[in-house]
Legacy VTK file of the C-alpha trace (Angstrom):
# vtk DataFile Version 3.0
C-alpha trace
ASCII
DATASET POLYDATA
POINTS 272 float
-44.900 -50.139 202.025
-45.670 -46.100 203.664
-49.760 -45.460 204.156
-50.404 -42.515 202.314
-51.932 -39.287 204.242
-54.275 -37.012 203.756
-53.496 -33.301 203.247
-56.106 -30.594 202.618
-53.273 -27.926 202.470
-51.500 -29.764 199.859
-54.905 -30.051 197.624
-54.356 -29.087 193.622
-55.678 -25.965 191.720
-59.504 -27.297 193.539
-61.874 -27.194 190.819
-60.307 -29.634 188.538
-59.535 -31.787 191.551
-63.716 -31.786 192.062
-64.323 -32.705 188.222
-61.194 -35.376 188.978
-63.100 -37.031 191.746
-66.095 -37.017 189.925
-64.629 -39.004 187.030
-63.283 -41.074 189.296
-66.629 -41.893 191.701
-68.382 -41.726 187.927
-70.039 -45.715 188.698
-71.058 -44.179 192.461
-72.658 -41.019 190.083
-74.377 -43.208 187.901
-76.528 -45.097 190.958
-77.117 -42.195 192.418
-78.659 -40.795 188.890
-80.342 -44.817 188.160
-81.785 -44.476 191.974
-83.119 -40.347 191.529
-85.524 -41.940 188.099
-86.257 -45.058 189.586
-87.593 -43.743 193.146
-88.947 -40.980 190.623
-91.458 -44.153 188.893
-91.266 -46.498 192.230
-94.826 -47.684 191.870
-96.187 -45.964 189.601
-98.524 -47.464 187.234
-98.147 -45.117 184.257
-94.560 -45.422 184.561
-92.683 -42.450 182.425
-95.680 -41.255 180.897
-96.640 -39.513 184.689
-93.299 -37.519 183.539
-95.395 -35.295 181.455
-98.807 -35.828 183.145
-97.975 -32.742 185.099
-96.926 -30.017 182.586
-100.395 -31.912 180.039
-102.824 -30.977 183.038
-100.876 -27.184 182.795
-100.421 -27.009 179.191
-104.489 -27.927 179.084
-105.543 -25.256 182.002
-103.459 -23.154 180.425
-104.386 -23.508 176.848
-108.749 -22.531 178.088
-107.231 -19.806 179.641
-104.497 -18.200 177.411
-105.633 -19.198 173.751
-108.020 -16.955 173.708
-105.820 -14.129 173.902
-102.673 -14.987 172.654
-104.312 -18.239 169.726
-104.560 -15.423 166.867
-101.039 -14.439 166.734
-99.419 -18.099 167.819
-100.000 -21.409 165.508
-100.686 -24.496 167.820
-100.247 -22.384 170.270
-100.462 -25.745 172.764
-97.144 -26.765 171.364
-95.723 -23.605 171.865
-96.799 -23.774 175.827
-96.092 -27.488 175.876
-92.567 -26.804 174.724
-92.219 -23.936 177.218
-93.153 -25.891 180.175
-90.743 -29.132 179.514
-88.221 -26.062 179.064
-89.361 -24.862 182.618
-89.706 -27.649 184.465
-86.512 -28.853 184.046
-84.914 -25.957 184.848
-86.872 -25.897 188.271
-87.443 -29.440 189.356
-83.618 -29.786 189.223
-82.108 -26.945 190.909
-84.727 -27.313 193.953
-84.119 -31.300 193.748
-80.329 -30.243 193.886
-80.812 -27.894 196.850
-83.061 -31.052 198.404
-80.637 -33.914 197.543
-77.213 -31.625 198.932
-79.005 -31.230 202.049
-79.994 -34.620 202.358
-76.302 -35.465 201.190
-74.716 -34.096 203.823
-74.709 -36.122 206.665
-73.845 -38.804 204.365
-70.848 -36.497 203.307
-69.517 -36.515 206.776
-69.950 -40.597 207.056
-67.880 -41.603 203.971
-65.661 -40.287 201.024
-67.568 -39.144 198.008
-67.158 -35.749 196.209
-69.039 -32.839 197.189
-70.777 -32.023 193.948
-72.006 -35.784 193.237
-75.414 -35.019 195.181
-75.775 -31.923 192.246
-74.811 -33.339 189.472
-76.817 -36.319 190.086
-79.910 -34.387 190.497
-79.111 -32.441 187.120
-78.414 -35.905 185.282
-81.359 -37.378 186.591
-83.656 -34.432 185.337
-81.627 -35.216 181.755
-83.354 -38.342 181.608
-86.663 -36.791 182.507
-85.949 -33.921 179.874
-85.780 -36.535 177.363
-87.904 -38.473 178.151
-90.630 -35.675 177.803
-89.286 -34.461 175.182
-90.234 -38.090 173.732
-93.501 -36.965 174.672
-93.862 -34.211 172.929
-92.728 -35.915 169.450
-96.466 -37.701 170.274
-98.308 -34.759 171.054
-96.794 -32.778 168.188
-97.849 -35.880 165.714
-101.129 -35.618 167.407
-102.069 -31.585 166.466
-100.196 -31.830 163.100
-97.345 -29.664 163.937
-94.452 -30.146 161.863
-91.371 -31.394 161.828
-88.325 -28.849 161.663
-84.608 -29.892 160.102
-83.257 -27.610 162.696
-84.654 -30.472 165.240
-80.851 -31.361 165.077
-79.262 -28.112 166.656
-81.897 -29.455 170.095
-78.762 -31.189 171.750
-77.105 -27.984 171.769
-80.026 -25.791 172.798
-80.518 -28.548 176.407
-76.677 -28.486 176.946
-76.009 -24.671 177.545
-79.623 -25.520 179.624
-77.922 -28.200 181.367
-74.696 -26.128 181.803
-77.002 -23.227 183.388
-79.226 -25.027 185.546
-76.414 -26.716 186.745
-73.678 -23.454 187.812
-77.798 -22.567 189.047
-77.798 -25.906 191.844
-74.356 -25.849 192.432
-75.126 -21.990 193.905
-78.562 -22.271 195.469
-77.696 -25.926 197.050
-74.373 -24.753 199.046
-76.679 -22.106 200.055
-79.339 -24.369 201.526
-76.832 -26.407 203.216
-75.939 -23.528 205.268
-79.275 -22.214 205.619
-82.468 -23.693 205.478
-84.326 -20.554 204.410
-82.650 -20.510 200.956
-84.935 -23.703 199.403
-88.466 -21.742 200.582
-86.793 -18.584 199.353
-86.221 -20.105 196.112
-89.260 -22.423 195.070
-90.700 -18.383 196.006
-87.868 -16.755 193.606
-88.621 -19.287 190.528
-92.409 -18.805 190.674
-91.939 -15.164 190.685
-89.568 -16.068 187.414
-91.722 -18.047 185.658
-94.102 -15.013 185.357
-91.308 -12.906 183.594
-90.096 -15.648 181.101
-92.207 -15.918 177.982
-93.152 -19.345 178.495
-96.786 -19.198 177.817
-96.980 -15.690 176.125
-94.780 -14.109 173.366
-92.454 -11.584 173.867
-94.481 -8.981 171.639
-97.503 -9.233 173.312
-95.212 -6.897 176.242
-95.008 -3.140 175.793
-92.110 -1.994 173.998
-91.075 -0.015 177.650
-90.731 -3.474 179.034
-89.625 -6.092 176.518
-86.347 -5.251 177.861
-86.859 -6.502 180.961
-87.836 -9.614 179.223
-84.177 -9.253 177.539
-81.908 -9.553 180.859
-83.929 -12.786 182.158
-81.391 -15.378 181.506
-83.590 -17.676 180.403
-85.029 -16.170 177.447
-82.094 -16.464 176.369
-81.856 -20.761 176.623
-86.206 -20.406 175.720
-85.217 -19.136 172.904
-82.246 -21.940 172.252
-84.840 -24.971 172.546
-87.935 -23.304 170.674
-87.310 -22.103 168.155
-85.472 -24.880 166.334
-88.298 -26.899 167.880
-91.376 -24.924 167.509
-89.960 -22.526 164.469
-88.939 -24.235 162.634
-85.671 -21.992 162.332
-82.267 -21.474 164.367
-81.262 -18.857 166.849
-79.747 -15.343 165.702
-76.310 -15.100 166.312
-77.185 -12.723 169.348
-79.567 -14.918 170.971
-76.914 -17.390 170.763
-74.056 -16.089 172.095
-76.595 -14.402 175.079
-77.769 -17.966 175.506
-73.846 -19.384 175.953
-72.865 -16.345 177.651
-74.755 -17.060 180.746
-74.268 -20.768 180.284
-71.196 -20.732 181.166
-71.031 -17.625 183.387
-73.674 -19.860 185.673
-71.810 -22.872 185.976
-68.310 -20.502 186.321
-69.938 -18.396 189.489
-72.215 -22.140 190.364
-68.800 -24.299 190.278
-66.025 -21.622 192.097
-68.966 -20.497 194.747
-69.903 -24.270 195.476
-65.880 -25.423 195.972
-65.457 -22.340 198.152
-67.897 -23.308 200.368
-67.203 -26.960 199.821
-65.631 -27.366 203.712
-68.658 -25.876 205.203
-70.933 -28.726 203.410
-69.146 -31.261 204.921
-68.715 -29.758 208.399
-72.405 -27.664 208.196
-69.891 -24.733 210.255
LINES 1 273
272 0 1 2 3 4 5 6 7 8 9 10 11 12 13 14 15 16 17 18 19 20 21 22 23 24 25 26 27 28 29 30 31 32 33 34 35 36 37 38 39 40 41 42 43 44 45 46 47 48 49 50 51 52 53 54 55 56 57 58 59 60 61 62 63 64 65 66 67 68 69 70 71 72 73 74 75 76 77 78 79 80 81 82 83 84 85 86 87 88 89 90 91 92 93 94 95 96 97 98 99 100 101 102 103 104 105 106 107 108 109 110 111 112 113 114 115 116 117 118 119 120 121 122 123 124 125 126 127 128 129 130 131 132 133 134 135 136 137 138 139 140 141 142 143 144 145 146 147 148 149 150 151 152 153 154 155 156 157 158 159 160 161 162 163 164 165 166 167 168 169 170 171 172 173 174 175 176 177 178 179 180 181 182 183 184 185 186 187 188 189 190 191 192 193 194 195 196 197 198 199 200 201 202 203 204 205 206 207 208 209 210 211 212 213 214 215 216 217 218 219 220 221 222 223 224 225 226 227 228 229 230 231 232 233 234 235 236 237 238 239 240 241 242 243 244 245 246 247 248 249 250 251 252 253 254 255 256 257 258 259 260 261 262 263 264 265 266 267 268 269 270 271
């Protein structure tokens, strides 16, 4: 019986191969996700409540500061704000965690074989778990504030799926760069802090002067935010233009991020 020999030159279509390997190592992926979630709540007295504690604190501060400015144009402003913060924290925390986890995991990739994308995908999976917990907590807050619950909530899984696709794509792209250039982590964290203020998380788009509104339309997160917030807060489904824009940026982000990550895959292992 001959021993199979690994030949990197004989690999097939790399994107398909990486997906196949992720499926083959799905148990390892599940364990990494569970470890990530367990580590987040380890020795935590309040447990999953910590998932919402940070956005709640942020919501309280921003509500005190901006409720006078935007409260007249937005009913139940705390719910509007909190839904946006939950959306933003999923994107920002997941992509930052993806960069850290791949930098940490690159040393493991030199010792044993696992799919190189497993740590980034695990970061996205852990982020989804936290997002689900946050939405459950949001439901409680909405009930306390007597926010109506709409039938359009059925659309929320679609919005989360597109958001997860976009986030995973960004995470793959940035983490592949971060392994090669460690300064990318700090630069990216600064960039998303700036991007936060250009995304209508705490303010409605209508308050912006008309000459600046086009800048918001160019922000891909704006369309994804509308998909997430409109059925939850407003009780209506996003329009076809918003849906097409959100789906387009989600697919493009995942495709570009995955292609770039695969292209950099060998450099990730050997830190060339």
